[in-house]
N, C-alpha and C positions, 0 to 999 in steps of 0.2 A: 611863684606857679602852681596849680595841680594841673600833674601830666595825663598820669595814667592809675590804670592795673592791670595788673600782669599774671594770664590765666593760662594753667597748662592742661592744652587741649588734648587727648589723646586720639579724636578721628578729627583731624583737619580737615577733609572733604565737609561735613556735616556741620560742623563750627562757621564755614566756611557758607553756607548758606543760611546757617542761621542768624549771623550777623551783616551778610549784603543783600541777602532776599526777605527776612522778614522785620528786622530793624532797619535795616535800609541804610545802612552803615557805609562808606567807602574804600579799600585801599587805599593806604596812606604812603604806604610803605613795606617792602618786602624785603627781608634778608636770611640769605643761605649757612652756615656754618659748619666746619668739618670735627671742630670742638669746645666741649665745654667752655662758660664766659668763667673769668677772674670773678666773678659777681656775686658768678653760681646763677644769674639773670633765669638759668633755662632750669633750673635744680640743681641740686649733688649730685649731676650727671656727665660724662664727657665724652661720649659718643657724640653724631650731626643732628642739629636740630636747627632749627627755622624759627624765628621772629616773624608775629606780623602788624601790625600798624592797621587799626581799624576805627574809624571815629566817622561824625559827622561833619568835618571840617578841621581844615591846618591843625597841626598842633601845635599853635604858639597861642591858641584861644580858643581851644576843645579839649577836653577832657575825651581819650581816649582809650581804646581796649589793647592790651598788648597780649598777644597769643602766642603762646610759647609752643613748640611742636617735637618732642623728642619723638628720634625715626623707630625707638625698637619699641616704643612703651604708649601700652595700647587703653589707660586708662589709669586714674586716681582716685584716691579714697576723698571725699569731702570732711570737711569738721563743722565743726558750726563758726569759727574764725569769721568767714563771709555770707556775712547776712542777705548781698542782693547790690545792683545799683537799680534806681531810681531815673526814668527817663519820660517826658514827653512826648508824645508819639499819633495822635490817632491813626499816623499813615500806617507804624508797626503795628496796630491793632487792628487795622482791617488786613493789614498782608499776611497776620496769624489764623485769621477764621479762614481768611482765601487758601490757604497752606493745611487747612486741618491742623495746625499745631498744638498742641494742649494749652490750653484761656481760662485762668481763673479769676471769675470777680472777688475782686476780697473784698473791697466797699464801692458806693457807685459809684462810677469812672474809673476804676485804679484797677487794673489785673495781673495778676502773676503769670510769669510764663519762665521756663527754663531754656538755658543754652543745654545743648550736648555737654554732659560732662552731671550738669545736676543745677549749674549758676542762678541765684534766680537774679529775675530782672520785672522791676514793675513796672507798668508802663501804663502812665495819665493819659487819657482818650480825651485829650484835647489839641491842637490846632500843635504842630513843631514850634517852638518856639524860636525868633528869627536869631536870638544869639544860642550859644553852646544848648541844646533840651538833655542834657544828661546833669540832674540836679545832688544826685547826691551817692554816695557811697555809702553805703551799710555796713561796720563790722562788731563783732561780736565784743563785751569784754569784761572780764568776772571783777571787777573793783573800778563801779563808773569812776566814782572821785579820785583814785589812784590815775586812773587812766587820765580823766581830765587835766589833771597836776599834768601829766607830762607834757600833754600835744596842748595844754595853753599857757605855761610857765616857763616850759623847758625850748618847744617848737614853737613857740609865738602865734596859737591861734587864736583866732577870735573867737570867744564864746556865742552864736546867735537867737539856740533856742535851750535851754533846760526845761526839762519834762519828770519830776520827781514819779509822778506817779506809778510813771509808763519808762518810769530809770532808761531815758534818754537826752541825750544833748549832742544839739549838732554845731558841727567848729567849722572855719573856713578864714580862708586866708586872705578873702575880698568877695566883695556884695556879686561881680559876676561873675561868680568861680565857681566848681561844683564843687561842694560839700563834704564835705566828713562827719556821721553820722555816726556815736558809738553807742551801742545797746549793750543792757546787764542778758546778759543771759544765764545766770542762773548755777554758776558751778564753774569746773575751771572750762577755759575757752584750749579745745580740741585743733588741731593746723590741721589734721589727715596727715593724705602725701600731696596735697594736689593745692596745698599753702602758698596763697598768694603774696603781690607786693605794691604797695603804693608807694608812686613814683610822683617828685616833688620839684620845682628848678629854684635857685636862687642863683645870686651873684658870686660867682670862682672862686671871687676875694671871701667869702662867708664861709666856702667847704671847711676848713681845716678851724675856726672859731667855733662852728659845731663838733670836730673833732675834738675840740679840746675842752668845752663846756660839758661831753657827752662824758670824755674820761675822768674831769673835778668832780662831777655826778655821781661816781659810779655804775653809770649806766653801759649797758649791750651793744659793742659794736660785735657788727656780723663782717663785718667786711672793712676795714679801714680802708682812709682814700686812697681812692687806687686809680689809674690811666688804662680806659677800654677801647681798643680800637674799633673801628666797623670797616671789612673790607674795601676802600676806596671812598671812605668817607672819613668824615671829622672826629678826632679824638677825644672822648668825653673824662672829667675827673668826675669820681662818684664816691659819696659814703654811703656804707646800709648799717642802719640802726635796727633796732631790734623793739617794741616799746613793752610795757611793765607784762603784758601777754603775749610777750615771741612775735608781735603782729611786723612786718617787715617792715622798714621805712625806707626806698634808696632819693638820697636827695646830690641832685648833678647838674653841676655847674652851667650854668643858662644862657651862654654866649657859645660855645660849642652844641652844645644840646640843639638851640636854633638852628644852625648852620646843616648838624646829622638831621633833622628831623623834617626838613624844607619836601612837601608831599612830592613823592617818584612816579609821573605822568604814567611810567611804562609798571606800577606797582598787583595793579590788577592781573597783570600779563602772568608778571615772577611768577605771583602766589602759581595760577592758573598754570602754569609750564612746568614748574616743581610738583606742583601735587597729579598731574601727568606723569614726572619722569621717575612714583612717590614708589616705587615694589615692595617698599618693607612687606608691605599684607601678603605679597605673594611670595615671598621668599619663604614668610613663617609659614604657610601656609603647603608650598613645598617639602617642607621638614616637617609636617604634622606636627606644629608647636604653632603655639599662644600671643603675642606678642604679651608682653612682662607687664603686673598690674605692680604700679608702684605701691 
């Protein structure tokens, strides 16, 4: 199943406002960590960080956003790797207008807006779907056919649409899930320092098979099969891959992940408490320093 996309956020307060108040997502769970992740979930950083999962419903049947925040980093440089997330919500369009958040109509009924950090979201001005309103994640690629071969032939995704003229392909694992759209960027893919990661789950016993296949096909494995602990929650097994353009892909064992990803009714409070207790901006200001730009 398609699970989530990982965003690095430099301004946690503004990001929380965008996802909660503009998009209308809710906090599904929030976790704080004292040191970096073994699978580089927070990027190549060792310090204190947090993870906040936000979405329109439980992770069992909704595609969500994972917001990772490194306490010492104020901003990240965007590349041309992440091209946007498309979702259906007239409420989000209305919220953006009320909040005075920049909104641009691309075509009739389709609006472009940006989350803090510059991440693009495309909002279809229609009533929010009863099922998951998140329709697709669009990633930039340098060689469309090479990428399709990887995602379809090796990772088993079904091709839903192919548009040679617009140099785009829509893929997915199931009709009722968020899709992956690959679009040619007309040159090399630059991941900047904000490089994201897309995550999928599969049966735990499939993980060693994926690892073996990637080794056999001489494909890049960023993190070999590893167990990740979350304090007080389930331990999950993951493997991190990179596609031909270096897009990071996480496959996680489904059974433990369903346990880990249960909605926490205290998620909002945990995030708000963490933001209230976060003195990192004041610490840097008192020393006449700025947070690092990654």
